[in-house]
N, C-alpha and C positions, 0 to 999 in steps of 0.2 A: 490808288498807294495811300494808305495812311503813315504822311509826313511830321511826325511829330514837332520836327524842329521850324517845318514853317506854319503850326497852326499856332503853338506857343508866342513866336515873330507876330502877331499879331494879336497878340495881350500885352500891353505895357506893362499893369501891372504886377506878373512876374518874372520881368528886368528889378522891382524893387528889392533890395536885399536889409539882414540885420546883422551889424556886427562885421561887414565883410561878406555874408554869405545871402546869397538867393532865398527871398521867401518860398516855406514849401503852401501850398494854400493846402492843406484837409479842410476846409471850413466850408467847403463846397455845398452840404444840406442848408446850408442858412442863407446861400446866397451865393452865386456864381461869379467870377470875375467876367468880364466885356471887352470884347474883340475891337479894334480901332473903328467900323467900321460905326459898332454899334452907336459912340460916343460922336462922331460925324454923323451921324444920319438927325441925331438929337441937335448937331448944334447948327446943321443945317436947315432943319424948321423953323429953328427959332430965327433966324439968319433972314432968313428970304422975306421974310413977313408974314405973323401970327393971325390966323383969324378964326373968325367963329362957323359954322359949319350954315348950309344955305343958302350966300348970301350970291348977292348979285355982281361980284367983282372981283377980280383975277383972285387974290389972293386966298377966298373962303374956296370959289370954286379949288385950288391945290389942295385944299381942306378936305375937300370931302372927294376929292381922286384918291388925299393921300392915305383918309377913313377904310376907303373900299380898298384900295393894296391892302392894306392891313388883313380888313378880313375876308380876301382872298388867301391871303397867304396863311391863318392863321387856322381857315378852312382846310387847306392842304393838311397843316400839322396835326391834325388832330381828324381829316382823313371824310369828311362831311361833305357832301355832295353841296346843300345851298349856304352862301357865303352869309346873308341875311340874317343866319341862328346865332350869330358869333354876338357875341354883348361882352363888352369893356368895361372895367373898372379897374377900383383902386387895387385891390387885391383880394386874396382869394377867401378870406375871411369878409371881407366888406360885401362880396358874393353871396358867399354861402350865409352870410346874414339875412339880406333880400331874398331871393330867395324858399327860407327855411322859411317867414315870416308869410309870405304869398302862400307856399305849401298849406301853412296849418290854418288857409281861411278853407280848406277845402279837408281840415277832419275832423270828427266829430270823437266824444270821449266813445273807451273802450276801442278805439284804432289800436295801430301797434307799428312801433318805424323799428326798425335794427338799427345799429352802431357796433365798431367795432372796437376792440381794447390791444389794437393792435395802431390805430390814428392817432397823426397831430390833433388835437382837441379842436381845432375850426370846422374836421368833421364830426362831430362828437356835439359840442355844447350848444352852436345853434338849435340842432335836434332836438337834442334833449332838453333848451329852452323852448322850441314852438310847439310840441309837443306837449307838455306844460301847460301850458295858455290855452291846448285846443281839448286839455281829458284827455290825454293818449298815450299810451304806455310807450316805454321807450324797454328795448331786448338790448343785451349785448353779445355780441362772438364775441369769446374769449379766443385764445393763444395757446400754442402745445409750447411748454416751457422749454423743451430742450431743445427745439428748432425756430423758435418762436413762428411759427406759422399758422392761419387762422385754421381754426376745427371744424372745418367743411363737414361732418356728420354733425354739431352741435347748430352748427347753421341753417343745415334743412329743415332740425328739427323745432326750429324757430318761426320758419313760413306759417302763414296759413292767410285762412279767405280774409282776416283783419287787417296782416298788414301792409301797410301804405306806403312806405318808402324803406329802402335799405341803402347805406351810406358806409362806403365805405372805401381805402386809399388803392391805389393802381400798386403802389410800390410805399413800403414804410419807411419815415424820415428817419428813425431811427435804427431801425436793423438792415434795413435793406432785404426787406422778404417782398420778392414781388406776389401779388397774390393772385389765383387764376380769373380774370376779369369775366372772361365770355362764360365762364361755366357756372359762377354768382349772381350776371347776367338774366342765363337762361331760367338761372332756380326759382331767380325773382319774377322773373316775366310769368313764368308759370302757374305762380300764383297770382299774380294779378296786382304786384308790384310795380312801384315806381323803382330807376335805382342813380345813384348820383355817385362819379367818382369823381376823387378828388386826386388828379394827377400832377400834384406839381413836383412831387420828385420823383415818380415815372420819369416825368419831360425830358429832362439832357441825358435820358441816359436810354433807351426804348423806344418803337415808334408807336404812336399812339394809333389809334383807330375805334370812332367810335361802330363805324358801320360795321366791325366785322363782331365788335360786344355786342352791336345792338342796345346798347343802354340807353337814358332817357337823359341827362345831365352830366355836363362832366367840365372841369375844371380845369386852369393853371396857371402858372404866377411866372411873367414874363423871367423875372430878375434870378430864378432859379434854371434857367436855360442859359444862362449869358445876353441877357436882355435887360431893360431897366427895371422900377421899380411899377408895372403895371401887368394886369391880369387881365384873363380872359375868361367866359364861362361859354359852351356850348347847350343847346337845349333841342329838342324836335320842334320843330316848327307849330307840331299842334299844339304840343303843350304852349309853348311860350307866346300862341296866341288865343289860348283859350283861359288863360290863368289871367289874373286879374293885379299889377303889383302896384303897389303905392307909386303914385305919379304924380308930375304938377296938371294941372288945367291946359297949357301949353303944348305941353309933349303927346306928340305925336302916338296914337295910337297901331300904327303899324310897325314888325319887325323893321333893326333891331333897336332903333330909338326908343322905342314904347317900357325898352329894358333899364335905359340907362339917365340915371339922375340927372341933371345938369350938364355943363362941361366938361367934356373930359380933355383927360392929361394928351393930348396932342403930340407936343413935342415924347412922352415915352412910347405912345403906339408907333410913333415916325421907328424909335430904336426898335421898340416890338419886329417892326414889318422886318429890318435892318438884321438883327438876331436870326430870322428864322430864316432870311435869304444867306446868312451865314450858313446857319445850319446844311442848308442844300449845296452848297458850295464848296465843301466839305466832298464829297465826292468826287471831284475836279472832273463833274460830266459837264460839257458843255452849256450855256445857258439856254438853248433851245431844245434842251430833252425838259419836259414836262419836272414842275416842282417837286409833284408827288414823285416821281423817281428819281427823284437826285437826293431827298430826301429820305426814298428806302433806302439808298444805297448809302445815303451818309450814315443813318444808323446798325446797317450790319455793320462798315467801318468800326464805329463806335461802341456796337456790344461786343468786337473779337477783341478790340487794344483793352476794355476794361473788364476781361475776364481778365487779359492776362493781370492785368493790378491786381486782381482782386487773390487770382492765385498769389500771385509772390508775398499781398498783404498775411494771409491763411497760412501759407507754410512758415513765415518770419513768425508770426506767433506763437504758432503750434512750438518752439523752438525756447519763447522767453515762457520762464512760468510765475506761478501767480496772479494769470489772467483770464478771464472768460473771457468768452466771444456770443453776446448775446444776437441768435442769429446763426442762418446756415452755415456749417463749416466744411460740408464736405462739397472735399474738390470733383466730385463728380455731377453737385448739382448746382453750380455757379452763373446754368440757366434762370432758375427760381433764382436771385439776387443782383441789387445792381453795388459797388462799391464801397457801401457804407455802413460802419463799423462799430456798432456799438461793444463794448470794454469794461469790465472791473476788475480792479484789482482787488489779494485778498489783504495788503496792506495799506496800499493808497486810495484816496479816494480821487473821487472822477476831477473835482474841479482843479486837485492839488496836480493830478497829469496833467490836463491841461493846460496851466502855466507852466510848466516846468518845458512842457512842449514848445507851448510858444517863445519863453523867451532865447527857447534852442531856434526858434524860426520856424517851427512846424505851427501853422495856425490850425487853430479846431479847436471845438467845443466840449465844456464840461457840466451836466446836468441833467435836463426832463427835455431838451430842445423841444417843446409844445405838447411832446408827444406823452404827457399826465397821464393819459389811458394806459401805454403800456408799463410806466416806471412807476404806478400806481400799483397796477398789479401785478407786477413783476416782485416786488416788495424791495424796489428800489432806491425810493423818498427817502430822506430830503436832497442824496447827492446826488440819487440820477446816472449815467454814467458819461465813461469817454467815448467821442463820437467821432471817428476819421472817417472823410467823406473825399472823396476820391472824383473826380472829372476825365471828360478824355485827352483835355489840360494838362493830366499829368502826369510822370512818367517814372517808369522801374525804379529808376533812383533816387528820388523820392521815397518811392516805399522804403526802400534802404537806410535812406537816411532816418526817418522817421523810426524803424528798427530800433538802427545804432541807439538814438536818441533814448527807445524806452529802453533797453539795455545796459546804455550807463549812467545813465540818471536815476533810473530806479532802481534797479538790480541789482546794483554794485556797491 
């Protein structure tokens, strides 16, 4: 059972008020709130005695074991079989830049890289810069303006024997569109290209599955799925072993240390482990049930609840004149989107709308959301969009409150 009251009780930030009213956190696409267990895990690691890795003493061994458990947890989250394929880093952008520089060493003039205009810029600019250094050509997948889905026919036409990499997001952080990951990876693989999936925005909403998708790399950020500011990269062992990233001489040549520069954010990784355990425990299955199975059940509950939120939001927006929803608005296609909504209004700029909502206790963003490829291609610069993003701890009542503020504060 999905007990929203029990879930919300685990998030201290949800008790915060503004002008006597609880805050509605619809800023989730820029970072989620964290459950109490995550903060406690970070504190516990810091209190019990911190240490670097591979030492002969107890606190170092404790750190080694925590890191091992965290890699196992991330492996369960992304559904890979080899936990040593998990690399930790500061954030998705840092990990992507590092991988792009490494992959570019294998490219040459005339090679091609494909990116998408539906992506966060962190999954575009690193590849563009790397291609420029290697003399490679960058191709862009456009999106359909009517529903903000990637143009799959155009994508197929871009693939050829010179394509070395296809980089695209699991879900758009601007429009909520879920891309057909497995089909796109299959098409890229048939052309001999590697695939890099930015799963940052998809991770809190849907089950990740690198084994089923047969991709080559995937990255996600803990602070988007109820954890701290730390990120993880998964890559195929064969690729991670063969590629040569920049590293210090004393750093190991084996996985995963080969790819991790310097001492990692151990307390953050402890929090990341706790965040994945939190997600698994949403299923309310006994801890004796394997974590992968508990995560399967948890994400089914999350998807079902979020579909209700999406339906309520879209239905309400249809009653408000002057707004355009950038993305899938068909109630029969809710499975193709997450509850992230980009809106523009015929009169009011996005940032002004965000300010009015935030003043009323509905926290949200106006702007490009770092999805500059999208806002530029859609002709939405410099204002961008109003972005309302729900997560599983949000309620139907909060959706209704947001809609009421929009109607009362903008349309009257």
